[in-house]
N, C-alpha and C positions, 0 to 999 in steps of 0.2 A: 394559460390563464390561471392566476393564483386564486385560492379559495380560503375562506375562513368559515368553519362550521361552528355554529353556536348552538349549544344544547344545555339548558339550565344556565349555570354560570360558567360553563367550561368553554374555552376557545381553543380550537385546534387548527393550526395552520398547515395547509397542504400545498404541494407543488403544482399539481394539475388536477383538473376535474376528473379525468379518467382514473385517478388513484382512488377516488371516493365512490364513483358510480360507473359501472361498466357501460360503455356506450352512452354516457350521459349527454354528450353534446348533441348527437342526433335526436335523441328522445326529448331533450329539452326543447329543441326547435320544433319537433313534432307537436309537443304539448302546447307550445305557443300558438300554433296554427289552429288549435281546436277551440275556436269560438271566443277567445279573449276573456275567459272567466277569471284568470289570474289578474288581469288588468282591472276588472271591476272590484275585486277584493282589495287590491293595492290602493285604488282610489278611495275606497272607504277608510282604509287604514290612514292614508294621508290626511283625510278630512278630520279624523278624530285626533290624530297626533298634532295637527296644526292648532287645534283648540288648546292644547296643553303647552306647546313650545313657541307658538307665535308664527306669523306669516313669514317673517324674514328668515328665521331658521329653516322653516320648511322649504322656502324658495331656494335657499343656498345649498342645503345639505340633503334634502329629500327629493326635490323635483328632478335632479340629475340621475337619481337611482332608477334603474329599469327592471321591472319584474320579469323574470325569464319564464318561470313555470311554478305551478303549485302541484306537486306530485305527492299524493297521499298526505302525509303529515309534515311535509317539507316544503317550505317556500324558498325558491331560488331567486336571489337578487343580484344584479350586476351594477357595480359602481365604477366611476371613471378611473380611479387610481387608489393607491394604498392609503393616501391621506383621508379620502372619504370613508374607506373601510374602517380605519382606526377611529375616526371621529364618531361614526355611527356606533361602533362597539362601546366606546367610552361614554357617550352622551345620550344617544337616542334609542339604544337597543331595548331597554325596559319598556318604553312607551310603545315601540313597534310590537313587541311580543305580547303585551297586554291587549292592545287593540286587535291584533291578529287572532288571539284566542277568543275574544268576544265575538268576532265576526264568524269564525269557523266553528266555534262550539267545543273546541278541544285545544290543548297546548300544542303548538307547532314548533318544529325545528326550523332554523333559519340557516341557509347556506349563502354566504356572500362571495361572489366571484369578482375579482379585479379584472377589468377589461384588458384584453391583450393589446389594444390600441394605445395603451399608455406609452409604449416605446415611441409611438409616432410623435409624442410631445418633444422627444429628444431629437428626432430626425423628421421634421415636417416634410411632407411630400411636396414635390415641385408643383403639383396641381393645386395644392392649397395655397402656396405662395402666389401662384399666378392669379388665383381667384381673388385673394385678398388685394393683390396689386391692382386688379381691374376695378374692384368696387371701391377702392380707396384712392383712386387717382385724383379725384376732385378734392379730397380732404388733404392730400399731400401738398397740394398747391397752397392751401391755407396754413400748412404747418409752419412755414417761414414766418407768417404773421403772428402766430400764437406761441412761437418759440420751440415747438416740438421738434425732436430729432427724427428725421424721416425714416431711418432704417431701424429704429428701436420699436419693434412691434412684438406682439405675442408670438407670432409665427417664428421669429428669430430668437426668442428667449428660450434658453435651455433649462428645462425643469429637472431638478434633482431633489434629493432628500433635504438639502440645506435650505431650499427656497420654495418647497412645495406648498407650504401653508400660505406664504406671502403671495405666491402666484394665484392660488385659489381665491384669496381675498381680493386681489386686484381684479380678477375676472368678474367676480360678483359685483364689485363697485362699477366696473365698466358697463355691465348689463343694466344696472339700476342706480345711476348716480344720485346721491343724496338720500337714498332710501335704506341702504344696507348698513354700511359702517361709515360713520361720519363724526370726526375725521378718520381717515385711514392713515395711520402713522407707521412707516416702515423704517426700521433701523438696522444697521449692520456696518461692518468694517469697510474700508476703502476698496473699491474695485470688485465688489461682489454682485453688482447688477441692480442696485436700487434705482439708479437713474434710468436704466433700460426699462425697468418694470413700470415706473410711473409714466414714462413716455408712452408705453404700450397702452396704458389706461386711457390716456388722452386720445390717441389714434382710434382706439376701439369705440370710444364714446362718440367721436365725430362720425364714424362710419355707421354706427347702429342708432344713434340718437338724432341724426340729421343736423339740424341747425343749432345744436348746442354751442354755447360760447365757452371755449376752453383756453385757459392761460397756463403756460408752463414757464417758470423762471426760477432762478436761484435766489436765495435770500439776499445775496450780494446785489443782484440786479434790482430786487425789490427796494433795497436801501438806496441804491443810486437813483432810481426813478423818483423816490420820495424826495431826495435832496434836490433833484432837478426841478421838480414841480414847486418845491418850497422856494427855490431861488427865483423862479419866474412868477411866484405868487399865483399858482394855478392849482391849488389843492383840490378844488372842486372837480377838476378833470381827473386827477389821480383817483379820487374816491369813486367817481363814476366808472372809470375803467375797470377797477378790480371788484367793486361791490355789485356790479351787474353781471359778473361771470357766472356761468352755470357750473363750471368745474375750475377750481383754482389749485394748481399744483406748485408747491414750493419745495425746491431741492435744497438740502443742507441747511435746515432750519436752525441748526445749532449756532450758525454764524450771526444770529440775531443777538447773541449773548452780549450784554453790556451796552447795547444800543437802545437807550431808553425811549427816544422819540419814535424810532422804527417799531419797537415793541408795542408802543401805545397805538400807533396807526394800524398795525397788524391785528391787535386785539379787537379794535372796532370793526375792521374788515371781516375778521373771523366771525364775530357775533352777528353781523348783518347777513352774511352768507348762510350761517348755520340756522338762523331763525327763518330764513327763506327756503330751507331744505335744499340748498345748493351744496355740491360736493367739495370737500376740502381734502387734499392729499398732501402729506408731508413726509420728508425723509430726514434722517439724521444718522450720525455715526454713534449716537448714544441713546439710551433709554431716556424718556423725558425727565425723570427725576434725577438724572445724572448730568444734565446740562447746566453748568454753572452760569451765573449772571443772567438767569431767565426769571422774569416775574412769575410769582406763584400763580397768579390768575391765568397766565398763559399755559404754564405747565399743567395746571388742572384741566384746562380745556383740551390739551393734546391727549389727555387720557380718557376723554369722553367716549370715543369710538373704539376702534379695534387697533391694537398694537401688534404688529407682526415683525419678527426678526428674520434676517437672512444670514445664514451661517456659511462659512467657507465650503466650497463644493468638495464632495468626496471624490475618490479616484475615478469611479465610473462616470461621474458627471463631468470631471475635467477632461476625460477622454472624449466624451460626447461633444463638449464645447470645442475642443480642438478639431474634431472631424467636421463639425458644422462650419466653423470659421474657415477651415481649409477648403471646404466645398464652395463657400461664398467667395473666397479669394482665388479660387481655381489653382490651389496648390496641391500637387500630388503628394499626399502624406500617407506613407504606409502605416498599417495598424501598429506594428511593433514600435515605430518611432513615436507615434502619438501616445502610446502607453508609456514609453520611456520618459517623454517630456512631462506627461501628467503625473508620473511617479515622483519626479524630482522638483518640478516647479509647482509649489503648493501654496504660495502666498495668497494669490487672488486671480480672478478672471482676467483682469487688465494685464498682468504680467504674462499670463498664458498667451493672450492674443498678441502682445508685443513680441514675445519670443518667437511665435509662429511667423509673424511678419518678417522679422529679421532673418530667420532661417530660410524662408521662401525667397527673400531677396538675394541672399548669398548663393543659394542653389541656382537661381536664374542667371545671375551674373557670371558664375563660374561654369554654368551648364553641367552641374554635377547632380547626381541623384541624391535624394534626401535619405540619409542613413542615420543609424544611431551614433556612429562615430562623428559624423558632421554635426549632428544635434548637440552632442556633448561638447564639441569644440566651440560652437557658436554660442551656446547658452550657459557656458560655465559660470558667468556672473549671476545668473538667476537661480542656479541650483541651490535648493534649500534656503531660498531667500537671500542668496549671495553671501552667506555667512562663512563659507569655507576659507576665503582669503583673509578674513578679519579675526579669526579665532584659532589659536594654537590648540591642536588636539593631542591629548596624551593617550598612552596605552590604557591607563587606568580609566579614563573617561569612556573609551570604547568598551572596555570590559563591563563597566557599570551599566552602560546603556543596553548592551546585549543581555545582561542578566535581568535588567528591568523588563525588557520586552518578553523574554522567555520565562520569566518568573523562576529563576534559579539563583544560586549563590555564587559569588566570585570564587569562593574556595572550591566549589565543584568545577568551575570552568578551568581552573589551574591544576586540578587534581589529575590522577591517572585513570579516572573512570572512563569507560568506553561505551557506556550505554547510549542509545540513540538520543535520549533526552538531554544528554550532555555533549556528546560528540558533535552533533550537527551545530548547536549554538557555538561550540568552540571553533569550528571551521569558519563560521560566519565572522566571529570575533577576530580571528587571525587575518582574514581577508580585509576587514575594515581597519585593522591596525596598520596593515600595509598601505591601504589606500588613503586613509585619512590622517594617520599619524606619521606616515613615511618611515615606519620602522623596518629595519632590515630583517631578513629571515632568521639569522642567528639571534638577534635581539628578541624577536617574537617568541622563538623557542624558549629563551631564558625566562621571559615574562609569563609564560604559560606553564610554569612548573618544571623548568629545566629540560624541556624536550629538544630533540635534535632539530637542526635547521631544515632538514629534509621533510620533517613532519609539517612545518609551517609552509614550506614550498608546495607540498602536496595539497594542503588545505586551501591555499590561495588559488592554485590552479584549478582545483575541483570546483570551487564556488564560481570562479570566473567563467568557466565553460558552461555551467548550469545557467548562469545569468543570461546567456545568449538566447535561450529558448524557454526558460522557465519564468512565466509572467508572475506567478505567485511569489517566487523567491525575490524577484526584482522589487515587488511591493514590500516584502519583509525588510529587505536591505534599506529601502528608502525610509521606511518608518523608523528604523533604528538610527539612521543618519539624522533624521529630524529630532530624535531624542538627544543625540550628541550635541546638536547645534541649538537646542532649546526651542525648536519650532513645534515640538509636540511634548506634552507632559506624560 
């Protein structure tokens, strides 16, 4: 369990509770069982803070916080994940501290614990899936009518650093549609999970809110429906259909660009829903003010609510996605292979899933075990965004990329220095010159300050052996390759 200790204006991040307090876990639980005094204090704090920050903020960011214990002059709080912790520290901590001091009569220290169940978001238990499947059976039948994709739910959405904020906002909207963030505008690159997340909102809303009318469609479908109703002179039906929705979800809203009649109709639909406190959810590959050919009045309305971006997943999240997808597809994916794929296929989630499907299919057809060698053979066109075959790599490009990553100079790399700070990057550079530039061992020796070819051979062999068992080194090599091919700055 992670912790953040707040004292005055100082934040100290710790790895485990036990590092701060001896036996704190047992004693915290013991304190919790002693009459619930901490709960009463926390409820008083919540009431006072709500008067300052409002009900929506309190419901979203404070109600999920659990008071663990009040020990002496220290209040222990548990938050669902690191996103909540960081948001509290940056936005609500002064209010909490002031209210706490007023209620206790003395300044108190605050310890924020991140719940260990955060990992469960990456690997939801089978029990949860079954529970959601059971309670959502009736809503899944209606999914075909409202356009929702049946398997795009919160339980199958992989939460990581790049989408944590968007996920929290989506869950808040699903809990109280039309009340929290309206509209909710989610933007990000292709294949990062926007469509999955907004479908999850739709499913969760139907499950939790009962008879809510939910519509999910792309902007292209919205345009086509408008054209069809215009052709049949049935615009009243079109207006009734969408303006009576409780939740309207439009995917890829950027494709309304340049379509004046569609924009006008959507403008009036937006106004009707918003004034009726109905939820509007939009996605785009761009921030609202970057969408060209969009009327200013629409752009302005898109910015009324909350704008959340989704960033490309980091290495750990990519591994989690692969393992989750492999579990769903019943593919036996060893951890070292998932790490290898996640290290080299970095573009987006869609490519990860596509690569996994291709790998699983070939392994099944050939009755072969899935190994790193097989993955490398099958997924070669996806490695580093498929750029290897389209770009000539020079020795100089490799040297510059290695120096950029390790923050050293090219002149040091090609010198006779043997310090660890230079020797290891030099070995990595020689290995990559061999792999990416196809340079011979004698040529590598020459380009690295006139060294003997045996030095280059030793360096390449040494790095190659370490890559088989050293996960950190694989990550380093992949990052440098991304720099070479322009996938990383």
